[in-house]
N, C-alpha and C positions, 0 to 999 in steps of 0.2 A: 474555603472550603469546607473546613471541619467544624463551623458555624452552622453548616446547613445539615452536614452527613453525621456528627459524632466521632466517637473514634471508629477509623476506619480499618477495616481487613484490606481492603485493597487500594493504594495510592498509582494514579498513573502523571507520570510528569514529561512536557512537554517542554524542550526548548528552542533556542536559534543559537549559531556562533555569538562570537562575539564576548562570551561570559566564561568566567572558570567552572567546566562542568563540574568537576569534584567540589568546589567549594559551594556550589547549588544544591548538590545533592545532600551535601552534608547539613547544610542548612533544613533543608526539606527531612530529612530523617529525623532530628530533634524535634520537629513540630509532630511527627505522625505515629511515637511510639512505635509499638510491637507492627504496626502496618507493615506486609508487603508493599514492593516496589515494584513497578515497571514503566519506561520511560525512552526516549527518542527524542535527539537532536535532529529538527527539519528546516525546512526553507520559509518557516513560516508557520504562528499559532494560530490560528484557527478558533475564532470568538465569536458571542452571538454580536460584538459590533463590527465584524469584520475581521481580515488578515493584517496580524501585527507579523512586520519582518522580521522586527525585533523583538523577544519578551520570554517570557514564562508562563507556562499555564498547569496550573494540578486541578485532578480528580480525583473526589474521594469517595471511597462505596464503603457501606457497613451494611451491617443486620445481621441478626441471628441468624443461622443455620449459613450463613457464607461460607467459603473457606477458597484460599488463594496459595497457590505455590508459585515458585518463579525460579530462574535459573539465566544466568548470565554463560553464555558460551562463548570463549574467545575465538580467535583465528578461525571461523569459519571456511575463509577461504581456502586452506590447507585442509583435504580431503572432505569435501563440504558433506557428501554423500552420509559418511560415517559421521561427522559432528550432527546432523539432524538426528541419527538417530541416537548418540548420546542426548541432546534434549530431549527427545518424547520418554526416553526410558528415566530421565531425573523427572521429570513432570507426572510422571505414573507411580512415582514413589511411594505414594500410601494406597495404591490399588484402585484406585477412582476410575470408571471409564464412560464416564460422561461428562460434559461440561462447555468450557468454552478455551478455545486457546488462544493471547495475544501474541504476535510475534512481531518484534521490531530488529528485521538485520540489517547490515552495513548496504546502505542502498547502492554503493563506489564499486562492491566488491562483482564477482564474476560468480557464478553457478548457484544465485539461489535456489536456481529452480531446484537442483540437486539435493541443496538443505531440506527446500519442505519435502522432497520425495523422502529422502532417508527420516526425517519427521513423521511421515505418516503410515511408513513401513513400520515403524514403531510404535503407534499410538490408535491408526485405525480409520473407520469411517463412522464414529459414536459420537465423534467431536466437534464443534463449529468451530473453526479458523477462520482468522482476519486480524489486520496488521497492515504496515507499510515500510517501505525500504525509509531509510533515517539518510539525512542530507545534509549542505549547509546551506548559506545564501549564494548557491550557483557558481562559488568558487570549486569546486569539486576536489578540493583537497581534504580535507579528514572531516570524520562527524563520528558519533557517539551514541552508545547504549547504556541503558542504567538498569539497575535493581537495588536493592538494599544490600547488597554483595560489592557495589562498587561502579565504576565505570570503566566500558571496553570500546575499541577500535574495532576494526574488520571481527566485530563479532555481533553475538544475534541476545537482544535480551528477550523475555516470554515469561509471560503468566498464565496457569491453569486456575480458572475462577467457577466453583462448581456450588451447588446446594441448593439453597433457596433463594434463587434470583434468575428471572425469568429473562433471558439473553437475546434476542434476534438480530441478526446481520442481514446487509444484501448489498449485492455490489453490480457493477454494470457503468456504462460509458456513454451512448448514445449514436454511437458511430456505425454507418451502416456501409455495406459493401456498393463499389459501385464497377463498373464494365466487367471484364472476363477474367478467369483465375489467373492465377501464376503461378507455376512450381518452380521451387526452389530446389537447383540444380548442384548448386555448388557453394557450402556455405563452413567457415568455421567458427564457432563462439559466436562473437557478437557481427562478426561479418560475413556481408551475404555478397558473393563473387559473381554469381549468374543466377536471373530466372528464365527458365523456359529453353535453358543451354545460352543465354546470352549475358554479356556484361550488366551487373543489375541495373546501374544509372541509366544504361541506354533503354532498357523495357520501362524504368521507373518512366523517366525523362516523356517516352512517347507517350505512354497512359496518360502523363500529365500536360498533354500537349506542347512537347520536343521545348521543355525548361532550359534554361541555361544552368549550370553546373553552381554560380554562385547564388542563382535564387533558387538552391536546394533547400536550404534551413527552413526559409520561409515555407514553400509549397510542401517538404517534408512533416512540418509541425500541423499544416492543414490536414496534411492525405498521408495518416498513418500506415501502416499495413497491419490484415486482420487473418487471423488462422482460425478459420472455424472447426469447433466440435461437431459430433454427430447429432444432437440438438440444436445447431445451428446457432449456439453462441461464439461470440466473436474474441480471441484471444488477441489482446494488441499490442502491438511491437511499434517502438517510437522511432524512426529514422533520423542520423543528428549529423550523418558526416558522408561526403563523395572523395573517394581517395584517389589515386591518379592514376591506378589500373581500371579506375571505373568501378568498383564495388561498393558497397556502402555499409557503413555501420549503423549499428544499433545501439538504443540504450541497455537493450536485455539481449540474451541469445535466442536466436531462431532456426527451429527444427531443421534438419535438412528433409529434403524430399516432402517438406508440406507443401498443399498448396492453400494459398492464401488468396486476398484482396486489396489493391489498394482502397481506404473507407475515404468515405464525407461525412462529415456534420456540419453542425451552425452551435452558435450560442443556445437558438430556439433549441433543438433536437438534444445537445449536452444538458441544458434547464431540464428540460420535459423528464429526461430520465433520473436525473437526481432527484425531481420530485417524487417518478413514480418509486423510485426505489425507497425512501422517507416515508411516502405514504405507505409503502406493503411491510417497511419496520412497524409501521404503528398498528397496523392493522393486526400483528402478532403480539405485540405488546400490552396493548390499549391503552395503558397510563402511564409512560414511562416516566422514571425518575431521572434518568441521565441520557446526554445523548453524544455517541463520538464519531468524529467525522476523522478518516482517512482519505484527502483528496489530491490528487498529483500534481504536481507544482508546473507540469508541464501544461495542463489545463488551465491551471491561474495565471502562464505568462499567456497564454494563446486567447482567452477571454477578455484579459483584463477587466474595466471594470463591469462588465456584466458576470465576472466571477460574484460580488454579492449578490448579481441576483438567483445566482444557484446556491448558495447559501442561504438568503430566503427562503426562496421555492422547500427546503429543503426543514426548516425551520417552522414555517407554516403549517406543515404536514406533521410532523412531531409534537407541535406545540412551541409556542412564543417564548412560555414561561419555564420549558423546561432547561434544565443545565446543561448548558453543551460546551463541549471544547474538543479540539484535532489537532492537527499538522497538516503540513504541506510536504507530500511523499513525495520518495524518488522509486516507484514502482510499489504497485499495492498486490493485498495480498487478500486471499477471500476464494471462495471455491461456487462456481455455481451450482454444482450438487455434493457431493461430497468432498474429492481430493483438492488442495488447495492448491491456486497456480499464483504464479507472480505475472500482474499486469502491467501494463504503461496506459497512460492517460486517461485513468478510471477511478469515478468514487466509491468508496466502500462506508455503508453506515451501518452502526452499533448504535440500540437501545436498549435498554433493560430498565 
């Protein structure tokens, strides 16, 4: 990476579990000099050759007039909204009011959306927000976030990049609504108890053709829940488990009294959407020098071998000679317009 970029201003470090994360960080810091660093542990490393389920990836960015700041915030699960404000204020310590914010929260904790709301409240709409939740190799035990300050768990690593660098992002998923809307009438955190005043699984099962409980993980993976905004963009929520009381657990919190739909998609629609996102980013950047991809691990599992087709479609639009890196995320961060949201089963693409 250093041979291509020269002395970096900001370094991205992506890892998987199975390593001593502090040792990896120490080795990288010795090589990058005074560069700021931001990074995450994920479910796999996205490379031009495909996904490495175990590995380390490094992307270095350099250039005159580029500035970077980082912040490592620990224990964001405690008072998450306040922690988001603290991160936002830390990134604004040089009083810059425009730029790109990269965010890598612990994907296993609750209330990441509250962290994002706090951050946005402190920073505002003049920034471009992007990133993804950190994770592991699907053991759901412990994950890690990095900056040059060190390594955290239950934390958030964040970077603010600005100056003479043209960065653009796009986020989307390829899922489409099917059938009639459903009202979330009883919910607590990540657990939905009722749709339309009836047990959550009974309603979901009926919509999917009266499926059995033991079939739900498969059907839920292929038919997530989507909540539309006023512009018609759908925020995806991934159902993962049915409980004895017929409630459904989701990967991420679901808003109360929201109206949503069971969604449908296919390898074709997911790949087409990823391609359109990449082409939209390329149109803005014209001649990108790097590409970062934050792609949901749930998409990787669902698509199987077809996931490489998605990555190839992205690279063909961005440019197959453009250095590309990313990781399999546990939730994705991006904005349909201004406000950063925490998504599931979604792809976020960055080029600059």
